[in-house]
C-alpha positions as CSV (number, residue, x, y, z in Angstrom):
1,M,0.2,0.1,0.2
2,S,1.2,3.3,-1.2
3,P,1.9,6.0,1.5
4,L,-0.5,8.3,-0.3
5,T,-3.1,5.3,0.3
6,R,-2.3,5.0,3.8
7,R,-3.2,8.6,4.3
8,R,-6.4,8.8,2.9
9,L,-7.5,5.8,5.3
10,A,-6.4,7.4,8.3
11,T,-8.1,10.5,7.2
12,S,-11.2,8.7,6.3
13,A,-10.9,6.7,9.8
14,T,-10.6,9.8,11.8
15,L,-14.3,11.4,10.1
16,I,-16.0,8.0,11.1
17,A,-14.5,8.4,14.7
18,A,-15.9,12.0,15.2
19,L,-19.2,11.4,13.3
20,A,-19.9,8.6,15.8
21,G,-19.2,11.3,18.4
22,V,-21.9,13.3,17.5
23,L,-24.5,10.4,16.7
24,T,-23.8,8.3,20.1
25,P,-25.7,8.9,23.1
26,A,-24.1,10.8,25.5
27,T,-22.3,9.4,28.1
28,P,-23.2,10.0,31.8
29,A,-20.1,12.1,32.2
30,T,-21.6,14.1,29.0
31,A,-25.0,13.8,30.0
32,A,-24.4,15.6,33.3
33,S,-21.9,18.9,32.0
34,A,-24.6,19.0,29.6
35,A,-28.1,18.8,32.1
36,P,-29.6,22.4,33.4
37,A,-29.0,24.2,36.6
38,A,-30.8,23.1,39.2
39,P,-33.7,25.5,40.1
40,T,-32.3,28.5,42.5
41,A,-34.1,29.0,45.3
42,P,-36.9,31.7,45.5
43,T,-36.0,35.5,46.6
44,V,-36.3,36.4,50.0
45,P,-37.8,39.2,49.9
46,A,-35.9,41.9,52.4
47,P,-37.7,42.6,56.1
48,D,-39.8,46.1,55.6
49,M,-38.2,47.8,58.7
50,D,-40.1,51.0,58.2
51,G,-42.9,49.1,57.7
52,V,-42.6,47.8,61.2
53,S,-41.6,51.0,62.6
54,A,-45.4,52.3,61.4
55,A,-46.5,49.0,62.8
56,L,-45.3,49.8,66.3
57,K,-46.0,53.5,65.5
58,A,-49.7,52.3,65.0
59,A,-49.5,50.6,68.3
60,M,-49.0,53.5,70.3
61,A,-51.5,55.7,68.4
62,N,-54.3,53.3,69.5
63,G,-53.7,53.4,73.0
64,A,-49.9,51.5,74.2
65,P,-47.4,53.3,75.8
66,G,-44.4,51.8,73.7
67,A,-44.0,48.9,71.3
68,M,-40.9,47.3,70.1
69,A,-40.1,44.0,67.1
70,R,-36.6,42.1,66.4
71,F,-36.5,40.5,63.4
72,T,-33.6,37.7,62.7
73,G,-32.8,36.4,58.8
74,P,-30.1,35.8,56.4
75,D,-28.6,39.0,56.9
76,G,-28.3,39.4,60.8
77,V,-30.5,40.7,63.8
78,R,-32.6,43.8,62.7
79,T,-34.9,45.5,65.8
80,R,-37.3,48.7,66.2
81,T,-38.6,50.3,69.1
82,A,-41.0,53.1,70.1
83,G,-42.4,54.8,73.1
84,V,-41.2,53.8,76.6
85,R,-41.5,50.9,78.5
86,D,-42.4,52.7,82.0
87,R,-44.6,55.4,81.4
88,V,-43.2,57.1,85.8
89,S,-39.6,56.8,84.5
90,G,-40.1,58.0,80.6
91,E,-37.3,55.2,80.0
92,A,-37.2,54.5,76.5
93,M,-38.3,51.3,75.2
94,D,-35.9,48.4,75.0
95,T,-35.3,45.4,73.2
96,R,-33.0,43.7,75.8
97,A,-36.4,44.2,78.1
98,R,-38.1,41.3,79.6
99,F,-41.9,40.6,79.6
100,R,-44.8,38.7,80.2
101,I,-45.6,36.6,76.9
102,G,-48.9,35.8,78.0
103,S,-50.0,32.5,74.9
104,V,-47.0,32.0,73.9
105,S,-46.2,29.8,76.8
106,K,-49.0,27.4,75.4
107,T,-46.1,26.5,72.6
108,F,-43.6,26.1,75.4
109,S,-46.3,23.6,77.3
110,S,-47.2,22.2,74.0
111,V,-43.2,21.4,73.0
112,V,-42.8,19.4,76.7
113,L,-45.8,17.6,76.3
114,L,-44.9,16.6,72.9
115,Q,-41.0,15.8,73.6
116,L,-43.5,13.0,76.7
117,A,-45.1,11.6,73.7
118,D,-41.6,10.9,71.5
119,Q,-40.3,9.6,74.4
120,G,-44.1,6.9,74.6
121,K,-45.0,8.7,77.8
122,V,-47.9,10.1,76.5
123,E,-50.2,9.1,73.6
124,L,-52.1,11.9,71.5
125,D,-54.7,10.1,71.1
126,A,-55.5,8.7,74.2
127,P,-58.2,9.9,76.8
128,V,-56.9,12.8,79.6
129,N,-58.3,10.6,82.1
130,R,-56.3,7.3,81.3
131,Y,-53.2,9.7,82.8
132,L,-55.6,12.0,85.1
133,P,-58.8,9.6,86.5
134,G,-62.1,11.2,86.9
135,L,-60.7,15.1,86.0
136,L,-63.2,15.2,82.6
137,P,-66.4,14.2,82.7
138,D,-66.0,13.1,79.4
139,D,-63.9,10.1,78.3
140,R,-63.6,11.0,75.0
141,I,-61.1,14.2,75.4
142,T,-57.7,13.5,74.1
143,V,-54.8,14.5,74.8
144,R,-54.8,15.8,71.0
145,H,-58.2,17.6,71.9
146,L,-56.1,19.9,74.8
147,L,-53.6,20.5,72.2
148,T,-55.6,21.4,69.4
149,H,-58.8,23.5,71.2
150,R,-61.0,20.9,70.2
151,S,-61.3,19.8,73.8
152,G,-64.8,22.0,74.5
153,L,-63.6,22.8,77.6
154,A,-64.9,26.2,78.4
155,D,-62.5,29.1,79.0
156,Y,-63.3,30.4,82.7
157,S,-61.2,33.5,82.3
158,D,-64.1,35.0,80.3
159,A,-66.1,34.8,83.4
160,M,-63.1,35.7,85.5
161,F,-62.6,39.0,83.5
162,A,-65.9,39.6,82.2
163,K,-65.0,42.9,84.3
164,T,-61.6,43.7,83.1
165,V,-60.1,45.7,85.7
166,P,-62.1,44.6,88.8
167,G,-61.3,40.9,87.8
168,F,-57.6,41.6,87.1
169,E,-57.5,43.3,90.6
170,A,-59.6,40.2,92.0
171,V,-56.8,37.9,90.5
172,R,-53.9,39.8,90.7
173,N,-52.4,38.3,93.9
174,R,-54.6,35.0,94.3
175,V,-52.6,31.6,93.8
176,F,-55.0,29.0,92.2
177,T,-54.7,25.1,92.0
178,Y,-54.8,23.6,88.7
179,Q,-57.5,21.7,89.8
180,E,-59.2,25.0,91.0
181,L,-59.3,26.6,87.5
182,V,-60.4,23.4,85.5
183,D,-63.4,23.7,88.5
184,L,-64.1,27.2,87.1
185,S,-63.9,25.9,83.4
186,L,-66.1,23.0,84.1
187,A,-68.7,24.6,86.2
188,E,-69.6,27.0,82.7
189,P,-71.1,24.8,79.8
190,R,-69.3,22.8,77.2
191,T,-68.7,24.6,73.9
192,T,-68.3,21.8,71.7
193,E,-68.4,18.0,71.0
194,P,-64.6,16.8,71.8
195,G,-63.1,17.1,68.4
196,A,-65.4,19.0,66.6
197,N,-65.1,22.6,66.5
198,Y,-62.1,25.1,67.1
199,R,-63.4,27.0,70.4
200,Y,-59.8,28.7,72.3
201,S,-59.4,28.1,75.5
202,N,-57.1,28.5,78.4
203,A,-58.5,25.5,80.2
204,N,-56.9,23.3,77.8
205,F,-53.2,24.2,78.1
206,V,-53.9,24.0,82.0
207,V,-54.6,20.3,81.9
208,V,-51.6,20.6,79.8
209,G,-49.9,21.2,83.2
210,M,-51.1,18.6,85.2
211,L,-50.1,16.1,82.6
212,I,-47.0,17.2,82.4
213,E,-46.4,17.2,86.1
214,K,-48.4,13.9,87.0
215,I,-46.5,12.1,84.0
216,T,-42.7,13.5,85.0
217,G,-43.4,13.5,88.8
218,T,-41.5,17.2,88.8
219,S,-43.2,20.5,88.5
220,A,-43.8,22.6,84.9
221,A,-40.8,25.4,85.8
222,E,-38.5,21.9,85.6
223,Q,-39.4,20.6,82.8
224,Y,-39.3,23.9,80.6
225,E,-36.3,24.8,82.1
226,Q,-34.6,21.1,81.5
227,R,-36.1,20.7,77.9
228,I,-36.3,24.5,76.5
229,I,-34.7,27.1,78.4
230,K,-31.2,25.4,79.2
231,P,-30.5,23.2,75.8
232,L,-31.2,26.7,74.2
233,K,-29.6,28.8,76.6
234,L,-32.5,31.1,76.6
235,R,-31.2,33.8,79.7
236,N,-34.0,35.9,79.5
237,T,-36.9,33.2,79.9
238,S,-38.3,31.8,83.2
239,Y,-41.4,30.7,84.8
240,V,-41.7,32.4,88.2
241,H,-45.4,31.7,89.1
242,P,-46.2,32.3,91.7
243,R,-43.7,35.2,92.4
244,T,-45.1,38.5,91.2
245,E,-42.1,40.4,90.1
246,I,-40.1,40.7,86.6
247,K,-36.4,40.5,87.4
248,G,-33.8,43.0,86.1
249,L,-34.8,45.3,83.3
250,H,-38.3,44.6,81.9
251,V,-41.0,46.3,80.4
252,R,-44.0,47.7,82.4
253,G,-47.6,46.7,81.3
254,Y,-50.7,48.3,81.1
255,L,-54.0,47.2,81.4
256,H,-57.1,49.6,79.6
257,P,-59.7,49.9,81.9
258,D,-63.6,48.7,79.9
259,E,-64.4,52.6,80.5
260,A,-63.4,54.9,77.9
261,G,-61.2,57.6,79.6
262,A,-60.0,55.9,82.6
263,P,-56.7,55.9,83.5
264,L,-54.4,52.9,82.8
265,V,-53.8,50.0,85.2
266,D,-50.1,48.9,85.8
267,S,-50.3,45.4,85.9
268,T,-47.0,44.2,85.6
269,E,-46.9,42.8,88.9
270,Q,-48.9,39.6,89.2
271,T,-48.9,36.3,90.0
272,G,-49.6,35.2,86.5
273,S,-51.6,32.1,88.3
274,W,-54.7,32.7,86.6
275,A,-53.3,31.7,83.6
276,Q,-50.3,29.5,84.7
277,T,-49.1,27.0,82.0
278,A,-51.3,28.4,79.5
279,G,-49.7,31.8,79.7
280,A,-47.5,32.9,82.9
281,V,-43.4,32.3,81.2
282,I,-41.6,35.7,81.0
283,S,-39.1,36.4,78.6
284,N,-37.5,39.1,75.7
285,P,-38.2,39.4,72.3
286,A,-34.0,37.5,71.4
287,D,-35.5,34.6,73.2
288,L,-38.1,34.0,71.6
289,N,-36.1,34.4,68.5
290,T,-34.0,32.0,69.7
291,F,-37.0,29.9,70.5
292,T,-39.1,29.7,67.3
293,T,-36.1,29.2,65.0
294,A,-35.3,26.2,67.2
295,L,-38.3,24.9,67.0
296,M,-38.6,25.1,63.3
297,R,-35.2,23.8,62.4
298,G,-36.0,20.7,64.3
299,R,-33.8,21.3,67.7
300,L,-36.5,20.5,70.1
301,L,-38.8,18.0,68.4
302,S,-38.3,15.0,66.4
303,P,-39.3,15.4,62.6
304,R,-42.4,12.5,63.0
305,M,-43.7,15.6,66.3
306,L,-42.7,19.1,64.9
307,D,-44.9,17.7,61.3
308,A,-48.0,16.6,63.9
309,M,-47.2,19.9,66.0
310,T,-47.3,21.7,62.7
311,T,-50.7,19.9,60.5
312,V,-52.8,22.7,61.2
313,T,-56.6,23.4,60.5
314,P,-58.5,27.1,60.2
315,T,-59.6,28.5,63.0
316,D,-61.8,31.5,61.1
317,T,-63.8,32.1,57.6
318,T,-60.6,34.0,56.4
319,Q,-58.8,31.1,55.6
320,T,-55.3,32.8,55.9
321,R,-55.4,31.6,60.2
322,F,-55.3,28.2,62.0
323,Y,-53.9,26.2,64.7
324,G,-52.0,22.7,64.8
325,L,-51.0,21.6,68.3
326,G,-50.0,24.5,70.6
327,L,-49.1,26.4,67.4
328,R,-49.9,29.0,65.1
329,R,-50.1,29.2,61.4
330,Y,-50.5,32.9,59.7
331,D,-50.7,32.8,55.7
332,L,-49.7,36.5,55.0
333,S,-50.3,38.0,51.7
334,C,-47.3,37.5,49.9
335,G,-48.2,33.4,50.1
336,T,-45.1,33.3,53.3
337,Q,-46.7,30.9,55.8
338,V,-45.6,31.3,59.2
339,Y,-45.8,29.7,62.4
340,G,-45.6,31.1,66.1
341,H,-48.2,32.3,68.9
342,T,-49.7,35.0,69.7
343,G,-49.7,36.4,73.2
344,T,-52.2,38.4,75.7
345,V,-51.8,39.0,79.3
346,Q,-52.9,41.7,81.7
347,G,-50.6,44.7,80.0
348,F,-49.1,42.9,76.9
349,Y,-49.4,41.5,73.6
350,T,-47.0,39.6,71.6
351,Y,-46.5,37.9,69.0
352,A,-43.6,35.4,68.2
353,F,-43.2,33.2,64.7
354,A,-40.7,31.7,62.2
355,T,-41.3,30.7,58.8
356,R,-41.1,27.0,58.5
357,D,-37.7,26.9,57.5
358,G,-36.0,28.6,60.7
359,R,-34.7,30.8,58.7
360,R,-35.9,34.2,59.6
361,S,-38.4,34.9,62.6
362,L,-39.8,37.9,64.4
363,S,-40.8,39.2,67.8
364,A,-43.0,41.7,68.6
365,M,-45.0,43.2,71.7
366,A,-46.7,45.8,72.8
367,N,-46.7,47.2,76.8
368,A,-50.6,47.5,76.9
369,S,-53.9,45.0,76.6
370,N,-57.9,45.4,76.7
371,R,-57.4,47.3,73.6
372,G,-57.8,45.0,70.5
373,V,-56.5,48.2,68.0
374,V,-53.4,47.5,69.1
375,N,-53.5,44.2,69.1
376,T,-54.3,44.3,65.3
377,A,-52.1,47.1,64.7
378,L,-49.0,45.0,66.2
379,G,-49.7,42.5,63.9
380,G,-49.0,44.0,61.1
381,T,-45.1,43.6,62.0
382,L,-45.7,40.0,60.9
383,E,-46.5,41.8,57.2
384,A,-44.0,44.2,57.2
385,A,-41.1,42.0,58.2
386,F,-42.0,38.4,56.1
387,C,-43.3,39.9,53.1
388,G,-41.4,43.2,52.4
389,K,-42.2,46.9,50.7
390,K,-45.2,46.2,48.6
391,A,-45.3,48.2,45.5
392,P,-47.8,50.5,45.6
393,A,-51.1,49.6,44.0
394,A,-52.7,51.1,40.8
395,K,-55.2,53.8,41.5
396,S,-58.0,51.9,39.7
397,A,-57.4,48.7,41.1
398,K,-58.7,47.7,44.3
399,A,-56.2,47.4,47.3
400,P,-55.3,44.0,48.2
401,R,-56.5,42.8,51.8
402,T,-53.0,42.5,54.3
403,F,-53.2,40.8,57.4
404,S,-52.8,43.8,59.1
405,T,-56.5,45.1,58.4
406,Q,-58.0,41.8,60.0
407,P,-58.6,42.1,63.7
408,A,-56.5,40.4,65.8
409,E,-57.1,36.6,67.5
410,A,-57.9,37.1,71.2
411,D,-56.2,34.7,73.4
412,L,-58.0,36.6,76.4
413,R,-61.3,38.2,76.7
414,E,-61.1,41.8,75.7
415,N,-64.1,44.9,76.2
416,R,-62.5,47.0,74.1
């Protein structure tokens, strides 16, 4: 074969190999290099801290001496304050200060009981009377019914605070037993059949406290400390019942009387005994952020129990507010869902919420109560913090409904 012929054959072989490479299906390696890029995570809106400030000022304009909020997110911590934490001294609101968190305490109590369920010490769908024989008049009431406010147990605090200030002063320094509070509830008609409907009641979480203490043989205070406060290093969180003071730097709370124009009542010092495991925890914004973030990130509960806790049903007809196991979910106007709890105790309104992934959290407080418009205004911090700035609506278009325009949910009877 001549040299020229050999060169022609070699060239032909090279061309055939090149064509084969074009026509042959890609190998895994080449397929991987040609695969489309993985979808990027959805953009998280920056918090609208001007909007948060506006919500705090709105709470003040409606009757709160002061208000504050603390937001945590991927870009760090941001805080806002307005007004005063003490009307007498005039000291400015301070996000380091402690306050009574009211019904946010219910989420603490729920976490403890769900940890006990994780350990096999209590079954959520077992009758309460299995653990507390003879306590309730209906064996159909389960542990889950308590945590979801579907037991039908009446809220004793409705009658207790039918007249706001006289009712509060009657219990300010009183120390109740759990049994006394349950008896007050059982003296009222049941509100619903077990499991039938959501009816918010502080009595449910008084019984939760009884369960915690019966199952563990120790106080609820010890269980909070052992299972939540120490592991998360919540240095400003405590359950001081029945002591009346809030130690250290704290906010003073102010109760609006039912009578228009009547002076505010300083309600800071109280036993909190009328609420106990339904609402007697003290904390501050940083600790509440830490708590809600840790909860949503699975640091306090197993995946199974966290899924149970965040499985929710509607609490009203708006289909934007839901309740799980000692946990609220709010669906905001931007589509973001946040989990946590609201809190009302004499002199304080609180919001403590986080996104399901725990990447963002907000705690907010106004030092007033029995003034629903203050609570509603404070709720506007959620929209601003989690949804960011809203684009101006076109003049011809109907303005979209936002969370802050809805009346706040009441954790405690309100007469104004």
